C-alpha positions in Angstrom: 90.1 121.4 123.0 91.9 124.6 123.7 95.7 125.1 123.3 96.0 124.8 127.1 94.3 121.4 127.3 96.5 118.3 127.3 96.3 116.1 124.3 94.3 112.9 124.9 96.4 109.7 124.9 96.3 107.5 121.8 98.0 104.1 121.6 98.9 103.1 118.1 99.3 99.4 117.3 101.0 99.3 113.9 100.6 96.0 112.1 103.6 94.3 110.4 104.0 93.2 107.7 102.3 96.1 106.0 102.7 98.3 102.9 104.7 97.4 99.8 105.0 93.8 98.8 107.8 92.4 96.5 105.6 92.6 93.4 104.7 96.3 93.9 108.3 97.2 94.8 109.5 95.5 91.6 106.8 97.2 89.4 107.7 100.7 90.7 111.4 100.0 90.2 110.8 98.9 86.6 109.1 102.2 85.8 111.9 104.2 87.5 114.6 102.3 85.7 112.8 102.6 82.4 112.7 106.4 82.8 116.4 106.4 83.7 117.2 104.2 80.6 115.0 105.8 78.0 114.4 109.2 79.4 111.0 110.8 80.0 108.3 110.2 79.0 107.8 106.5 79.6 104.2 105.4 79.1 102.5 103.1 81.6 99.3 101.2 80.6 96.9 101.5 83.6 98.1 102.6 87.1 101.3 100.7 87.7 99.8 99.9 91.2 96.6 101.1 92.8 97.9 104.0 94.8 97.5 107.6 93.9 100.6 108.8 95.8 102.8 106.3 94.0 101.2 107.2 90.6 101.6 110.9 91.2 105.3 110.5 92.3 106.1 108.5 89.2 104.2 111.0 87.0 106.4 113.7 88.4 109.5 111.7 87.4 108.3 111.3 83.8 105.7 108.5 83.7 102.6 109.0 81.6 99.6 106.8 82.5 97.2 105.7 79.8 94.4 103.2 79.7 94.8 102.2 76.1 97.8 101.4 73.9 96.3 103.7 71.2 97.4 106.6 73.5 101.1 105.5 73.3 103.0 107.3 70.5 104.9 105.2 68.0 108.4 104.5 69.2 107.7 105.3 72.9 108.5 102.8 75.6 105.5 101.4 77.5 105.2 99.4 80.8 102.4 97.0 81.6 101.1 97.3 85.2 101.6 94.9 88.1 98.1 93.6 87.7 98.8 91.8 84.4 97.3 92.2 81.0 95.5 90.0 78.4 97.7 88.4 75.8 96.2 90.7 73.2 98.0 93.7 74.8 101.6 92.6 74.3 100.6 91.3 70.9 99.2 94.7 69.9 102.4 96.4 71.2 104.5 94.1 69.1 102.4 94.7 66.0 103.0 98.4 66.4 106.7 97.9 67.1 106.5 99.4 70.6 109.2 98.5 73.1 107.4 97.2 76.2 108.3 96.1 79.7 106.0 93.8 81.6 105.8 94.7 85.3 103.2 92.0 86.0 103.7 90.6 89.5 105.4 87.1 89.1 102.7 85.6 91.4 100.0 86.9 89.0 102.0 85.5 86.0 102.1 82.1 87.8 98.2 82.2 87.8 98.3 83.0 84.1 100.5 79.9 83.4 98.2 77.8 85.5 95.2 78.9 83.5 96.9 77.9 80.3 97.8 74.5 81.6 94.3 73.8 82.8 92.8 74.7 79.4 95.4 72.6 77.6 94.4 69.7 79.8 90.8 70.1 78.7 89.4 71.6 81.8 87.0 74.6 82.1 88.2 77.1 84.7 86.1 78.5 87.5 87.9 81.8 88.5 87.3 83.3 91.9 87.7 87.0 91.7 86.1 90.5 91.5 84.4 91.4 88.2 86.1 94.2 86.4 89.4 94.1 88.4 92.4 94.5 86.1 93.9 91.2 87.4 90.7 89.3 86.5 90.6 90.9 83.1 94.3 90.0 82.5 93.8 86.4 83.6 90.7 85.9 81.5 92.8 87.2 78.6 95.3 84.3 78.9 92.8 81.7 77.5 90.3 81.6 74.6 86.9 83.1 75.2 84.4 80.8 76.9 87.1 78.7 78.7 86.7 80.5 82.1 83.8 81.4 84.3 83.9 84.0 87.1 82.4 83.5 90.6 82.5 86.2 93.2 80.5 84.6 96.1 79.4 81.3 97.6 75.9 82.1 96.2 77.4 82.2 92.7 78.6 78.6 93.1 75.1 77.4 93.7 73.9 78.7 90.4 76.9 77.7 88.3 76.1 75.8 85.1 79.6 75.2 83.6 80.0 73.5 80.2 82.3 70.7 81.5 81.0 69.9 85.1 83.1 66.7 85.2 86.2 68.4 84.0 86.8 71.6 85.9 89.7 73.5 87.5 89.7 76.6 89.7 92.0 79.5 90.2 91.7 82.7 92.3 92.7 86.3 92.1 95.8 86.9 94.3 94.4 89.8 96.4 91.2 88.3 97.8 90.0 87.7 101.4 91.6 84.5 102.6 88.5 83.6 104.6 86.0 84.3 101.8 88.1 82.4 99.3 88.2 79.3 101.5 84.4 79.3 101.8 84.0 79.6 98.0 86.6 76.9 97.3 84.9 74.6 99.8 81.6 75.2 98.1 83.1 74.4 94.7 84.6 71.2 96.0 81.3 70.1 97.5 79.4 70.8 94.3 82.1 69.6 91.9 84.1 66.9 93.7 86.4 66.3 90.7 87.4 70.0 90.4 91.2 70.5 90.2 92.8 73.2 92.1 96.3 74.7 92.1 99.0 72.9 94.0 99.6 75.9 96.2 97.4 78.8 97.2 96.9 81.5 94.5 96.3 84.2 97.1 99.7 85.8 97.3 101.9 85.6 100.4 101.7 89.4 101.0 97.9 89.5 100.9 97.7 86.6 103.4 100.4 88.0 105.7 98.7 91.5 105.8 95.3 90.0 106.6 96.9 87.8 109.3 98.6 90.8 110.9 95.3 92.7 111.0 93.8 89.7 112.8 96.6 89.9 115.4 96.0 93.6 116.0 92.2 94.0 116.1 91.5 92.2 119.4 93.5 95.0 121.1 92.0 97.9 119.2 89.0 100.2 119.5 89.1 101.1 115.8 91.4 100.6 112.8 92.8 102.7 109.9 93.9 101.1 106.7 96.0 103.2 104.4 95.3 102.5 100.8 93.4 103.6 97.7 89.7 102.7 97.3 90.5 100.8 94.0 93.0 98.7 95.8 91.5 95.2 96.3 94.0 94.1 99.0 93.5 97.3 100.9 89.7 96.9 100.9 90.1 93.3 102.1 92.2 94.5 105.1 89.4 96.9 106.2 86.9 94.0 105.8 89.0 91.7 108.0 88.9 94.2 110.8 85.2 94.8 110.5 84.4 91.1 110.5 86.2 90.9 113.8 83.8 93.6 115.2 86.3 96.5 115.0 85.2 99.6 113.0 87.7 100.3 110.2 88.2 103.0 107.7 90.2 103.0 104.5 91.9 106.3 103.8 94.3 107.4 101.1 96.2 110.0 103.0 96.4 111.3 106.6 94.4 114.5 105.8 91.4 112.3 105.0 91.2 111.1 108.6 88.0 112.1 110.4 89.0 113.2 113.9 85.4 113.1 115.0 85.4 109.3 114.1 88.3 109.0 116.5 86.6 110.5 119.5 86.8 108.2 122.5 89.4 105.9 120.9 92.2 104.9 123.2 93.9 102.2 121.0 94.0 102.6 117.2 95.2 99.9 114.8 97.1 101.0 111.7 98.1 99.0 108.6 98.7 99.7 104.9 97.8 97.9 101.8 100.4 96.2 99.6 100.6 99.2 97.2 100.9 101.9 99.9 104.4 103.2 100.8 105.7 103.4 104.3 106.0 107.2 104.0 102.1 107.4 104.2 102.2 105.4 107.5 104.6 107.9 109.0 102.6 110.8 107.6 99.5 109.4 109.4 101.3 109.0 112.7 102.6 112.6 112.5 99.1 113.8 111.7 97.6 112.0 114.6 100.3 113.5 116.9 98.9 117.0 116.2 95.7 116.0 118.2 96.8 113.2 120.4 99.6 112.2 122.7 100.6 109.1 120.7 102.6 106.1 121.6 103.6 103.5 119.0 103.9 99.7 119.2 104.6 97.5 116.2 102.8 94.1 116.2 104.8 91.8 113.9 103.4 88.4 112.9 106.0 87.4 110.3 109.1 88.7 108.5 108.9 88.9 104.7 112.1 88.2 102.7 110.6 87.7 99.2 112.1 89.5 96.3 111.6 89.2 92.5 114.1 89.6 89.6 113.9 92.5 87.3 113.2 92.0 83.5 116.2 91.5 81.3 117.7 94.7 80.1 116.9 96.6 83.3 118.7 94.5 85.9 122.0 96.0 87.1 
């Protein structure tokens, strides 16, 4: 396209809700307030949320990200990430006399308490989640070894050989595909009719809402872009939702990662952002697309979110 050629039209359908959820917003705010209170550096065990832009911004403000408490100097404040940690982590921090703040999302903490109650009632837990994800590691670390078994797919359910088949409970990671999880839970209930589940859904409101908003957008789209990091479970699930509806979708971290060749022939493009991606990255993407296309924007809103979570004691204003 020469400079004299008109830009091709591109209609943008921007899903809402999108981007930051209440748990992510709270976790970031905890780090910022800790830096303000204690001064830099403030150490953060694991990425506070799975988004490179957020992590880099907090690093510039004085956060130091580490994967192990051994990397935190004696006397330094440390924040635990929004994904949650095993009980052994705060115990180790206390043993070293470290001042710590727990930024675990309250909805993840709710799953932790459910796990404790199920084990106390004598039930073995079947946990639906993705192996190796920090939230899964943190939840397994709430109960004694051997009290929880991980399943990732419906096929896993068929080969389960739990130690207490007549006394089971199930819980799920909060950032899973709503549709996948329903299938797995249905399979569990068929195979183990007495299995006990949570009173409410473990998949968090924000994950469900963002997946629903994608479902509302994709019937009108040629392709879809999800803004989020590759290690963000909820962002990955959003791209999967679009693809399952027959719409090609790409997960990108920043606008400069967009492949304009991939957008050739696209007239209507859906856009959303994972729960750990800030709105500034959405605007950056729209501006970047406007350098090549004559863009028009339309927001497709499926629900309004009003959830907020309290800050830990000592940080609340």
